[in-house]
C-alpha positions as CSV (number, residue, x, y, z in Angstrom):
1,M,11.7,-17.8,-22.3
2,L,11.4,-18.8,-18.3
3,Y,7.3,-18.7,-18.6
4,G,4.8,-18.4,-21.9
5,S,1.4,-17.4,-21.7
6,I,-1.5,-17.9,-25.0
7,P,-3.6,-15.2,-24.8
8,G,-7.3,-16.7,-22.9
9,V,-5.3,-19.3,-22.0
10,A,-4.4,-20.9,-18.8
11,R,0.2,-19.8,-18.5
12,L,2.4,-22.4,-18.8
13,R,5.7,-22.4,-16.0
14,V,8.5,-23.3,-17.8
15,M,11.4,-23.1,-15.2
16,D,15.0,-22.4,-16.2
17,A,17.1,-24.3,-13.7
18,S,20.1,-21.9,-14.6
19,L,18.0,-19.3,-13.8
20,D,16.5,-20.2,-10.9
21,E,20.1,-21.2,-9.3
22,A,21.6,-17.8,-10.6
23,L,18.7,-15.3,-8.6
24,G,19.5,-17.6,-5.5
25,R,22.7,-16.8,-5.5
26,L,22.9,-13.1,-5.8
27,D,22.9,-10.7,-3.5
28,L,21.2,-7.6,-5.7
29,I,20.0,-7.6,-9.2
30,Y,20.5,-3.9,-11.1
31,V,17.9,-3.0,-12.8
32,Q,18.3,-1.6,-15.8
33,H,15.7,1.5,-17.2
34,R,15.3,4.9,-19.3
35,G,14.0,8.5,-17.7
36,R,10.4,9.3,-18.5
37,L,11.5,12.7,-18.9
38,T,15.4,12.4,-20.1
39,G,15.6,9.4,-21.9
40,A,18.7,8.9,-20.0
41,E,20.0,5.1,-19.4
42,Y,20.3,4.4,-15.6
43,S,20.9,1.3,-13.6
44,T,19.6,0.9,-10.0
45,E,20.6,-1.7,-7.7
46,V,17.9,-3.4,-5.6
47,A,17.4,-5.8,-3.2
48,F,15.0,-8.7,-3.4
49,G,13.0,-11.7,-3.4
50,Y,12.6,-14.4,-5.5
51,E,9.7,-17.4,-5.2
52,D,7.7,-19.4,-7.5
53,G,9.6,-17.6,-10.6
54,N,9.2,-14.4,-10.2
55,V,11.2,-11.5,-8.6
56,Y,9.8,-9.7,-5.4
57,L,11.2,-5.8,-4.2
58,L,9.7,-3.6,-2.0
59,A,10.5,0.0,-3.5
60,H,10.8,3.0,-1.4
61,G,8.2,5.8,-1.7
62,I,9.3,9.2,-1.2
63,D,6.7,11.8,-0.1
64,G,3.7,9.5,-1.5
65,R,5.5,9.3,-4.9
66,R,7.4,6.2,-6.5
67,P,10.9,6.5,-6.9
68,D,11.9,7.2,-9.8
69,W,13.5,4.0,-10.9
70,L,9.9,2.1,-9.9
71,A,7.8,5.1,-12.0
72,N,9.6,4.2,-14.8
73,I,9.7,0.2,-15.1
74,V,5.8,1.1,-14.8
75,H,5.8,4.1,-17.5
76,A,7.6,1.5,-19.9
77,D,5.5,-1.5,-18.8
78,E,8.8,-3.2,-18.9
79,A,11.6,-4.3,-16.5
80,R,14.9,-5.0,-17.5
81,F,17.1,-6.6,-14.7
82,Y,20.9,-8.1,-14.6
83,A,20.7,-11.7,-13.3
84,G,24.6,-11.9,-12.8
85,T,25.7,-11.1,-16.8
86,R,22.3,-12.3,-18.0
87,L,19.8,-9.7,-18.7
88,I,16.9,-10.5,-17.9
89,R,13.3,-8.9,-19.2
90,G,10.1,-8.9,-16.6
91,A,6.3,-7.3,-16.0
92,P,6.5,-4.9,-13.5
93,E,3.1,-5.2,-11.4
94,L,2.3,-3.0,-8.3
95,L,1.0,-5.2,-5.8
96,S,-1.5,-4.4,-2.9
97,A,-0.3,-3.7,0.5
98,D,-1.1,-6.4,1.6
99,W,1.8,-8.1,-0.1
100,Y,4.4,-6.7,2.3
101,E,4.3,-8.9,4.3
102,R,4.2,-12.1,2.1
103,I,7.3,-10.6,0.7
104,L,9.4,-9.6,3.9
105,P,9.8,-13.4,4.6
106,M,12.1,-13.9,1.4
107,L,14.0,-10.8,2.2
108,R,14.9,-11.8,5.7
109,S,15.6,-15.2,4.2
110,R,18.3,-13.5,1.5
111,Y,19.3,-11.2,3.8
112,G,18.7,-11.6,7.0
113,G,16.3,-10.2,9.7
114,D,18.8,-7.6,10.6
115,M,19.2,-5.8,7.4
116,V,15.5,-6.3,6.8
117,R,14.0,-4.3,10.1
118,R,16.9,-1.3,9.2
119,W,15.6,-1.3,5.3
120,Y,12.3,-2.1,5.2
121,T,10.3,-1.1,8.3
122,G,8.2,1.7,7.9
123,A,5.8,4.0,5.7
124,G,6.0,4.0,2.1
125,L,7.0,0.9,0.9
126,I,5.6,0.1,-2.3
127,P,5.7,-4.3,-3.0
128,L,6.1,-5.0,-6.7
129,R,6.5,-8.3,-8.9
130,L,8.0,-9.2,-11.9
131,A,6.6,-12.0,-13.5
132,D,6.9,-13.4,-16.8
133,L,10.7,-13.4,-16.8
134,E,12.5,-14.0,-20.0
135,V,16.1,-14.3,-20.1
136,L,17.6,-11.9,-23.4
């Protein structure tokens, strides 16, 4: 378990060095989710930032709505994703809009400024953190 928590006690972080290394090398993660209405299984390729044991994402909202993959993991209150061959579980947490400016540098360092300008500028971006990561 990457993070351990005890109710009512400050969170204890136990870093898994091999997970840190795997997430540091990856270009993308593959979020596994189940449709809220259909129950069908899906896998969505997502660009991400990684810092302090958390995964950070900027999801593209569509006409003021969350994309289906984001709505599915928020509804399930759980996100599962592959980091290489390792399946990881995390708790999705929607973040305030001011997190946009904190996540952009993480994405720039991983993907470069040109890609970030093409994909992550404009309205409708939804900041998200996957916390309490656990290797399954």
